[in-house]
Wavefront OBJ file of the C-alpha trace (Angstrom):
o trace
v 52.832 86.422 16.033
v 49.233 85.619 15.348
v 47.711 83.552 18.210
v 44.720 81.398 17.811
v 43.184 78.749 20.067
v 40.912 75.641 20.171
v 39.514 75.774 23.548
v 39.679 72.628 25.723
v 36.419 70.605 25.603
v 37.153 67.904 28.061
v 37.984 64.946 25.771
v 37.486 61.512 27.423
v 34.859 62.818 29.749
v 31.049 62.898 29.622
v 30.397 66.225 31.276
v 27.153 67.840 30.875
v 27.430 70.162 27.991
v 26.204 73.304 29.642
v 29.356 72.916 31.792
v 31.537 72.324 28.826
v 30.036 75.528 27.026
v 30.923 77.414 30.209
v 34.490 76.310 30.115
v 34.780 77.035 26.497
v 33.408 80.516 26.985
v 35.878 81.176 29.933
v 38.829 80.093 27.851
v 37.940 82.238 24.828
v 37.135 85.266 26.847
v 40.675 85.035 28.401
v 42.143 84.582 25.214
v 40.380 87.528 23.816
v 41.769 89.502 26.752
v 45.243 88.410 25.735
v 45.042 89.543 22.144
v 44.296 86.163 20.293
v 42.735 86.617 16.922
v 40.542 83.568 16.328
v 38.824 80.969 18.353
v 38.471 77.824 16.295
v 35.877 75.115 16.772
v 36.208 71.375 15.506
v 33.529 68.977 14.441
v 33.025 65.426 15.902
v 30.079 63.133 16.277
v 28.652 60.225 18.313
v 31.226 60.296 21.171
v 29.550 57.591 23.180
v 32.662 57.131 25.280
v 33.403 60.980 25.548
v 36.769 60.592 23.961
v 36.088 62.918 20.946
v 33.991 65.127 22.898
v 34.012 68.042 20.598
v 31.214 70.242 19.433
v 29.288 68.437 16.663
v 28.342 71.900 14.882
v 31.211 74.326 14.674
v 29.139 77.014 13.015
v 26.645 76.933 16.051
v 29.474 76.819 18.503
v 31.045 79.833 16.880
v 27.793 81.802 17.022
v 27.609 81.164 20.737
v 31.231 82.393 21.492
v 31.052 85.386 19.150
v 28.060 86.631 21.003
v 30.215 86.530 24.218
v 33.459 87.748 22.784
v 32.838 90.937 20.871
v 36.430 91.430 19.346
v 37.554 87.716 18.922
v 37.058 86.213 15.447
v 35.584 82.752 15.343
v 36.481 79.907 12.941
v 35.574 76.284 11.864
v 38.412 73.947 12.194
v 36.998 72.383 10.299
v 33.652 72.088 8.652
v 33.800 68.471 7.304
v 32.182 69.455 3.970
v 31.276 65.962 2.635
v 28.989 65.432 5.626
v 26.961 68.609 5.010
v 24.517 69.984 2.511
v 26.495 72.694 0.719
v 23.614 75.112 0.444
v 23.122 74.927 4.162
v 26.804 75.613 4.799
v 26.662 78.770 2.429
v 23.523 80.115 4.349
v 24.671 79.233 7.879
v 28.058 80.584 7.553
v 26.986 83.742 5.682
v 24.456 84.453 8.500
v 27.271 83.969 11.007
v 29.358 86.466 9.087
v 26.537 88.901 9.299
v 25.970 88.202 12.914
v 29.666 88.981 13.839
v 30.113 91.886 11.265
v 32.740 89.825 9.355
v 34.624 88.051 12.060
v 34.440 84.620 10.622
v 37.363 82.466 9.401
v 35.828 79.500 7.153
v 37.793 76.353 7.724
v 37.072 73.231 5.741
v 38.394 69.835 5.207
v 37.476 66.423 3.564
v 37.615 64.730 7.076
v 39.103 61.525 8.293
v 36.412 59.918 10.697
v 35.230 56.609 8.863
v 32.645 55.770 11.506
v 30.481 58.964 11.545
v 30.529 60.166 8.097
v 28.394 57.565 6.338
v 25.776 58.233 8.959
v 25.267 61.686 7.028
v 25.941 60.910 3.573
v 26.523 57.615 1.843
v 28.681 59.373 -0.721
v 31.005 60.578 1.889
v 32.135 57.013 2.955
v 35.884 57.584 3.705
v 36.662 54.218 2.390
v 36.370 55.505 -1.102
v 38.856 58.184 -0.561
v 38.967 59.540 -4.261
v 35.215 59.775 -4.232
v 35.089 61.736 -1.008
v 37.952 64.165 -2.267
v 35.608 64.858 -5.311
v 32.635 65.340 -3.150
v 34.597 67.825 -0.924
v 35.853 69.863 -3.789
v 32.414 70.026 -5.320
v 30.749 71.143 -1.996
v 33.346 73.928 -1.640
v 32.916 74.940 -5.263
v 29.205 75.157 -4.383
v 29.522 77.349 -1.301
v 31.884 79.756 -2.924
v 29.574 80.107 -6.101
v 26.588 80.630 -3.946
v 28.160 83.400 -1.984
v 29.513 85.187 -5.159
v 26.668 84.753 -7.702
v 23.343 86.486 -7.402
v 21.945 84.023 -10.019
v 23.462 80.650 -8.792
v 23.537 77.456 -10.832
v 25.475 74.288 -10.516
v 25.666 70.843 -12.136
v 28.141 68.446 -11.032
v 28.762 64.812 -10.153
v 26.841 64.902 -6.984
v 24.622 67.917 -7.001
v 22.479 69.972 -9.476
v 20.995 73.272 -8.435
v 18.370 74.290 -9.089
v 16.933 70.822 -9.035
v 15.404 70.610 -12.681
v 11.747 70.504 -13.330
v 10.247 72.721 -10.704
v 7.815 75.399 -12.075
v 6.690 78.378 -10.063
v 2.839 78.532 -9.445
v 2.981 81.319 -6.762
v 1.480 84.452 -8.153
v 3.507 86.413 -5.684
v 6.600 85.951 -7.868
v 4.761 87.602 -10.929
v 5.945 89.079 -12.976
v 8.673 86.402 -13.262
v 12.180 87.463 -12.958
v 13.988 86.157 -15.908
v 17.080 85.666 -13.880
v 15.487 83.065 -11.973
v 12.374 81.774 -14.094
v 11.979 80.889 -17.652
v 8.792 82.023 -19.314
v 6.953 78.871 -18.377
v 7.794 79.381 -14.752
v 10.771 76.798 -14.540
v 13.170 77.630 -11.820
v 16.403 77.906 -13.538
v 18.746 80.001 -11.096
v 18.678 80.601 -7.476
v 19.349 83.537 -5.161
v 21.106 82.279 -2.005
v 20.637 84.504 1.096
v 22.003 86.221 3.009
v 25.036 87.426 1.185
v 28.178 87.298 3.359
v 29.111 90.458 5.240
v 32.785 90.015 4.207
v 33.698 91.145 0.781
v 33.448 88.832 -1.104
v 33.189 86.195 1.557
v 34.926 85.052 4.756
v 38.458 83.929 4.440
v 38.748 80.331 3.380
v 41.179 77.953 5.201
v 42.004 74.534 4.292
v 43.243 72.053 6.890
v 46.207 69.923 5.550
v 49.752 68.649 5.727
v 50.040 68.031 2.117
v 52.164 70.272 -0.311
v 49.676 69.913 -3.280
v 46.752 71.459 -0.975
v 49.166 74.202 0.024
v 49.825 74.922 -3.655
v 46.191 74.940 -4.327
v 45.551 77.471 -1.444
v 48.224 79.617 -2.469
v 46.784 79.640 -6.127
v 43.257 80.514 -4.972
v 44.239 83.017 -2.150
v 42.971 80.846 0.642
v 44.893 80.053 3.886
v 46.083 76.676 5.159
v 46.402 75.506 8.633
v 48.549 72.269 9.101
v 49.125 69.884 12.186
v 52.348 70.491 13.875
v 55.173 68.544 11.858
v 58.926 68.531 11.499
v 60.608 71.853 10.057
v 61.641 70.339 6.776
v 58.214 69.073 6.218
v 56.608 72.189 7.285
v 58.877 74.198 5.180
v 58.148 72.116 2.146
v 54.465 73.019 2.399
v 55.063 76.614 2.992
v 57.302 76.821 0.007
v 54.634 75.135 -2.183
v 52.236 77.954 -0.802
v 54.639 80.655 -1.298
v 55.527 79.739 -4.979
v 51.742 79.446 -5.900
v 50.954 82.730 -4.282
v 53.814 84.519 -5.706
v 52.703 83.458 -9.086
v 49.128 84.605 -8.508
v 50.059 88.000 -7.054
v 53.165 88.734 -9.312
v 55.220 89.492 -6.388
v 57.291 87.557 -3.640
v 55.490 85.897 -0.977
v 57.612 84.625 1.968
v 57.157 81.214 3.238
v 54.956 80.996 6.057
v 52.684 83.866 4.960
v 49.073 82.660 4.806
v 49.908 79.527 6.783
v 49.204 78.494 10.235
v 50.215 75.510 12.593
v 48.030 73.717 14.934
v 50.162 72.695 17.947
v 49.433 70.981 21.235
v 51.033 72.713 24.266
v 51.207 72.879 28.074
v 52.735 75.495 30.304
v 53.556 73.993 33.743
v 54.730 75.351 37.064
v 57.995 73.727 36.394
v 59.463 71.516 33.601
v 59.088 68.492 35.772
v 55.408 69.146 36.424
v 54.622 69.897 32.891
v 56.205 66.578 31.626
v 54.515 64.545 34.466
v 51.083 66.126 33.888
v 50.945 65.799 30.074
v 53.116 62.597 29.486
v 50.280 60.154 30.044
v 47.781 62.099 27.991
v 50.032 62.473 25.075
v 50.974 58.751 24.987
v 47.250 57.722 25.152
v 46.269 60.271 22.404
v 48.762 59.337 19.962
v 48.284 55.523 20.597
v 44.600 56.129 19.719
v 45.425 58.147 16.623
v 47.871 55.324 15.358
v 45.392 52.709 15.932
v 42.637 54.602 14.111
v 44.447 54.552 10.686
v 44.817 51.026 9.281
v 47.604 52.064 6.797
v 49.741 53.022 9.770
v 50.335 56.361 8.382
v 50.084 57.994 11.914
v 52.645 55.685 13.671
v 56.119 57.350 14.685
v 57.341 56.879 11.094
v 54.511 59.351 9.880
v 56.039 62.046 12.140
v 59.537 61.817 10.962
v 60.828 64.768 9.197
v 61.717 64.742 5.558
v 64.909 62.655 5.150
v 64.840 61.617 8.763
v 65.560 57.926 9.715
v 64.124 56.141 12.724
v 66.848 55.494 15.258
v 66.665 52.753 17.733
v 66.475 55.283 20.576
v 63.494 57.041 19.088
v 61.833 53.684 18.221
v 62.012 52.550 21.909
v 60.837 55.849 23.472
v 57.401 56.918 24.300
v 55.323 59.262 22.277
v 55.763 62.070 24.565
v 59.590 62.194 24.292
v 59.535 61.500 20.556
v 57.344 64.408 19.848
v 58.415 66.870 22.357
v 62.004 66.294 21.338
v 61.173 67.459 17.784
v 59.033 70.505 18.811
v 55.944 68.759 17.494
v 54.368 69.425 20.779
v 55.628 71.990 23.282
v 55.472 70.944 26.710
v 57.576 72.617 29.537
v 57.675 75.765 31.786
v 56.874 79.242 30.555
v 60.579 79.915 29.451
v 60.840 76.599 27.699
v 57.514 77.237 25.689
v 58.513 80.689 24.795
v 61.932 79.635 23.672
v 60.491 76.944 21.491
v 57.943 79.262 19.895
v 60.868 81.930 19.238
v 63.190 79.210 17.745
v 60.368 78.272 15.332
v 59.570 81.964 14.375
v 63.346 82.536 13.796
v 64.398 79.404 11.893
v 61.331 78.611 9.838
v 59.369 81.820 9.923
v 56.393 80.637 12.107
v 54.033 83.637 12.134
v 50.664 82.056 13.096
v 49.930 79.285 15.703
v 46.626 77.661 16.697
v 47.245 76.373 20.232
v 45.165 73.486 21.896
v 45.143 71.390 24.989
v 42.958 68.529 24.379
v 44.448 66.185 26.935
v 42.355 63.232 28.357
v 42.589 62.821 31.985
v 44.111 66.179 32.797
v 41.994 68.337 35.221
v 40.393 71.374 33.927
v 41.976 73.542 36.643
v 45.407 72.384 35.288
v 44.356 73.297 31.621
v 43.143 76.573 32.641
v 46.383 77.338 34.746
v 48.383 76.585 31.704
v 46.396 79.086 29.600
v 46.930 81.717 32.251
v 50.749 81.008 32.317
v 50.783 81.256 28.373
v 48.823 84.592 28.526
v 51.042 86.066 31.323
v 54.528 84.793 30.528
v 54.666 83.532 27.073
v 52.527 85.649 24.636
v 54.037 89.005 25.956
v 57.549 87.723 24.979
v 56.449 87.336 21.286
v 53.741 89.900 20.990
v 50.303 89.408 19.268
v 49.228 90.293 15.745
v 45.983 91.642 17.367
v 48.015 93.856 19.733
v 50.333 95.133 16.953
v 47.261 96.240 14.878
v 45.796 97.915 17.851
v 48.897 99.784 18.425
v 49.064 100.902 14.793
v 45.640 102.219 14.908
v 46.279 103.956 18.198
v 49.454 105.670 16.889
v 48.059 106.591 13.540
l 1 2 3 4 5 6 7 8 9 10 11 12 13 14 15 16 17 18 19 20 21 22 23 24 25 26 27 28 29 30 31 32 33 34 35 36 37 38 39 40 41 42 43 44 45 46 47 48 49 50 51 52 53 54 55 56 57 58 59 60 61 62 63 64 65 66 67 68 69 70 71 72 73 74 75 76 77 78 79 80 81 82 83 84 85 86 87 88 89 90 91 92 93 94 95 96 97 98 99 100 101 102 103 104 105 106 107 108 109 110 111 112 113 114 115 116 117 118 119 120 121 122 123 124 125 126 127 128 129 130 131 132 133 134 135 136 137 138 139 140 141 142 143 144 145 146 147 148 149 150 151 152 153 154 155 156 157 158 159 160 161 162 163 164 165 166 167 168 169 170 171 172 173 174 175 176 177 178 179 180 181 182 183 184 185 186 187 188 189 190 191 192 193 194 195 196 197 198 199 200 201 202 203 204 205 206 207 208 209 210 211 212 213 214 215 216 217 218 219 220 221 222 223 224 225 226 227 228 229 230 231 232 233 234 235 236 237 238 239 240 241 242 243 244 245 246 247 248 249 250 251 252 253 254 255 256 257 258 259 260 261 262 263 264 265 266 267 268 269 270 271 272 273 274 275 276 277 278 279 280 281 282 283 284 285 286 287 288 289 290 291 292 293 294 295 296 297 298 299 300 301 302 303 304 305 306 307 308 309 310 311 312 313 314 315 316 317 318 319 320 321 322 323 324 325 326 327 328 329 330 331 332 333 334 335 336 337 338 339 340 341 342 343 344 345 346 347 348 349 350 351 352 353 354 355 356 357 358 359 360 361 362 363 364 365 366 367 368 369 370 371 372 373 374 375 376 377 378 379 380 381 382 383 384 385 386 387 388 389 390 391 392 393 394 395 396
């Protein structure tokens, strides 16, 4: 199984960031030793109360961790593309790809935060979701074209590159290269550098729980990472991906290939300790999520599996029991967590997990102890993709 992580960054606390960085480095170095594939970094802004205390710049965070973990891949989960200038994304991620020798996973998404996004770009106002989706798609198109075209041009709804009307006056560029300048010096195409180290560019990952997005990714040869959901909902997304990827490649692609699942977990000393430690944090977090979406799509009804009806018992229970019962989160002792992951592997074909422990109010010492139990008692039961590839090279 491919194991990835999002390191805990102490949500809900306003710790000095030099301390948070030290904690993130520690978790990533331990994960590297355990054979994890990628450390992913999210993007959040303006956490005045500390709640969404994530790194605001996942590219910068990935650069830092990659320098301390020479074998671990680093990924953006995601870069919220509508909030960025697309050419800066192309340049910065390509530079990171060169710095790491091709150890970058490029994760992108439209984003959901309505409070922060309009501070960066008025066109990215999430209250006009259709417009933001068009901006996201155009930005992604620009990044990929900038990486793969030595004479890059673009004209779309939101951007035009090069900006028309510029005429080169610097004699250093003479004689003018016709790929980039017309005879009168007008700048008509661009060379965006550096080129990515990876050929043709770092792997692209979309972040979504929508089957149409999975179909698009399968058609394009990209990966997708979804948030943990019920088995039928997950399988529907994976089937859409497999069908599109099979059509693109002309051969059968099994459901689950190219797809990962982001999942909250905790490995406790005992089942009782795990539940007592994490229950308050899960209840607080999902109440926060439910209240943040005016349409109510993140209430309990939004987490029911396909065809599942809400029972009175489920409606009355707290978020922790509702989610843990369905395997949407995995919280328990080491044997319980290993059994749940193996069950998902054997029933729906789960091959790739992105694990996280963003629990408000849980001491960092407990978070670290949970990682240690996972590395020592759970990961060896399932094996790692990294470990398997290392064994293959050793035996070749």
